[in-house]
C-alpha positions as CSV (number, residue, x, y, z in Angstrom):
1,X,19.8,210.1,-69.4
2,X,19.0,207.9,-66.3
3,X,20.5,205.2,-65.8
4,X,20.9,202.8,-63.1
5,X,24.3,200.1,-63.8
6,X,24.4,196.9,-61.0
7,X,27.3,195.2,-60.2
8,X,28.6,193.1,-57.6
9,X,27.6,189.7,-58.7
10,X,28.8,186.7,-59.6
11,X,29.1,182.8,-58.2
12,X,29.1,182.8,-54.6
13,X,28.8,179.5,-52.2
14,X,26.4,178.3,-50.4
15,X,26.5,180.8,-46.8
16,X,28.7,182.3,-48.4
17,X,28.3,186.7,-48.8
18,X,27.8,189.2,-51.5
19,X,27.7,192.9,-51.5
20,X,25.8,194.3,-55.1
21,X,26.1,198.2,-55.9
22,X,23.8,200.2,-58.0
23,X,25.5,203.4,-59.4
24,X,22.7,206.0,-60.5
25,X,22.1,209.0,-62.8
26,X,20.4,211.4,-64.9
27,X,17.4,211.7,-61.9
28,X,17.3,213.5,-58.2
29,X,19.2,210.4,-56.5
30,X,17.9,212.0,-53.4
31,X,14.2,212.3,-54.0
32,X,13.7,209.0,-54.7
33,X,12.6,205.2,-52.9
34,X,15.1,202.4,-54.0
35,X,14.6,199.1,-54.3
36,X,15.7,196.1,-54.9
37,X,14.0,193.2,-56.7
38,X,15.0,189.6,-58.2
39,X,13.9,187.4,-60.8
40,X,14.7,183.9,-60.3
41,X,14.4,181.1,-63.6
42,X,11.1,180.6,-64.1
43,X,10.3,182.9,-61.3
44,X,7.9,186.2,-61.5
45,X,10.0,188.9,-60.3
46,X,10.2,189.9,-56.2
47,X,10.7,192.4,-53.7
48,X,13.9,191.9,-52.2
49,X,13.8,195.3,-50.2
50,X,13.5,198.6,-50.2
51,X,14.7,202.2,-48.7
52,X,13.7,205.3,-48.6
53,X,14.6,208.6,-49.9
54,X,16.4,209.8,-47.3
55,X,17.1,206.4,-45.7
56,X,15.3,206.2,-42.4
57,X,13.1,203.6,-43.2
58,X,13.8,200.2,-44.8
59,X,11.8,197.6,-46.0
60,X,12.3,193.3,-46.4
61,X,10.9,190.3,-47.8
62,X,10.2,187.9,-45.1
63,X,12.5,185.3,-46.7
64,X,15.4,188.0,-46.6
65,X,14.7,189.5,-43.2
66,X,17.8,188.8,-40.6
67,X,20.0,188.1,-43.6
68,X,20.1,191.0,-46.1
69,X,20.8,194.6,-45.7
70,X,20.0,197.5,-48.0
71,X,21.3,200.7,-47.5
72,X,22.0,203.6,-49.8
73,X,24.7,206.8,-50.2
74,X,22.9,210.0,-51.0
75,X,26.6,212.2,-51.7
76,X,27.5,209.5,-54.3
77,X,24.1,208.3,-55.8
78,X,24.5,205.0,-54.9
79,X,22.3,201.7,-53.3
80,X,23.8,198.8,-52.2
81,X,22.5,195.8,-50.6
82,X,24.6,193.6,-48.5
83,X,23.3,189.6,-48.9
84,X,25.2,187.1,-45.9
85,X,24.5,183.1,-45.6
86,X,22.8,183.3,-49.3
87,X,21.7,180.0,-50.1
88,X,21.0,178.7,-53.5
89,X,17.2,179.5,-54.0
90,X,18.7,183.1,-53.6
91,X,20.2,182.0,-56.6
92,X,18.7,185.8,-59.4
93,X,19.1,187.8,-60.8
94,X,19.2,191.4,-59.3
95,X,17.5,194.6,-60.0
96,X,17.9,197.9,-59.1
97,X,14.9,200.3,-59.5
98,X,14.5,203.8,-58.5
99,X,10.7,205.5,-58.1
100,X,8.3,207.7,-57.2
101,X,4.9,208.6,-57.4
102,X,5.4,210.2,-61.1
103,X,8.0,207.5,-62.0
104,X,10.3,204.0,-62.3
105,X,13.5,203.5,-63.4
106,X,15.0,200.3,-63.5
107,X,18.4,198.9,-64.0
108,X,19.6,196.1,-66.9
109,X,20.4,193.4,-63.3
110,X,23.1,191.1,-62.2
111,X,23.2,187.7,-61.9
112,X,23.9,186.3,-58.7
113,X,24.5,182.3,-58.5
114,X,24.5,180.5,-55.5
115,X,26.3,176.6,-55.6
116,X,28.7,174.9,-54.9
């Protein structure tokens, strides 16, 4: 069955860095666009970043540009989100998503808390 399992979340101080990982299985990973979304308490889920199937193109939400980097490894079926210069407003549950024209798969999320 399809599985997306996020890891790497935790508590980090403002200005710190964290790298999230998402392990994919049960589908042809290299054919899917991969996304990171996040949802803060009381707010709607929002797009953080996406990376095309071959990894040739990335897109970021404006507030993440220059601070976050999405990458993928199509051999290991992994997608990553490197986060730096973290701010308290980056506190959220971060979700990995795989998508193509017909399908959309979500992970269970990993909590990131930015606090001193």
